[in-house]
N, C-alpha and C positions, 0 to 999 in steps of 0.2 A: 700115827698123825694124831695130835690131839696134847692136851696141857700136860707139860710134865715128858713126853715121849719125845723122841728121837728131834722128830720136826714140831716141833711144840707151839702151838695155836697162840699160848698164852705172851708169847716171845714174837711168833711172824705173822705174817700174810701170806699164808700161803694161797699161792695158782697154779693149777693142775690144767693143761691146757685139752681137749681133744687132738688127736690128729685123725680128718678129714679122707676118708679108704681107708685106714685102716681097720685092723680086726677089732680092735679096741676103739676105734672113735663113735662119732655118732653115725653116722654111715658108712655105706662101701657100696661095691659089686653086688653083695650078695642080698643086700637092702631089698626089701619090696618098695617098687614104684607107689608114690603117694598119689590117691585118688582110686583105689583100688580095695575093697571091703576085704581085709584077710580071711574071716570068717563068713563072708557068703561065696561059694565057690562057683552062685549063680552068672554075678560080676564078672569074672572071668574069661566068660561067654566069647564078649564082646572083643577081645582082646587081639588085636594085628599079632599072624604067624610068626610078624620078624620082630616083637617083643622077645626078649630072654625071659626066660621062666626056670623056677628052679626045680626042685624034683617032686613037688605038691601041687607042680603046674600054676604058681603063683609067680604073675609080674614081677621082675628084678631087672634092675639097672644093668645089669652083666656087663657088654663090652662099651655101653654106651655112660657107664661112669667116667665124668672126667678126669687126665690122667692129674696129679698133685705129686708134685716135687717135695721132695726135701726140701730145697731153698722155699717152696712156696710157701711150708709149713713153718719154718723160722723167720721168715717175712711175714708172717702173719703175727707170729709170736711177738716179733717188735716194735713191731706198728700198735699191739694190744700193750707193753711195755710203754712206750713214747705218746699215745695218742689217748687210752685209759684207765690206766691205774698212775695215774701224775700224783 
């Protein structure tokens, strides 16, 4: 990726989409829940025992993370192409 390379940015406008829920995406089941300070273990004390936690006892989405299908991802990519990248 870059000028003169296989994906030449001097010739092409390159768009890469994250896949929500993927281990390569922006967020997934193992992601920390927002609203908790990962650097402050004291902020984890009042967390409901029902909320999933990682090995460091930090609150994560776990099974509460929404199901995201391939169809969902492709639909969002198509909407991006049709509506945002005119």
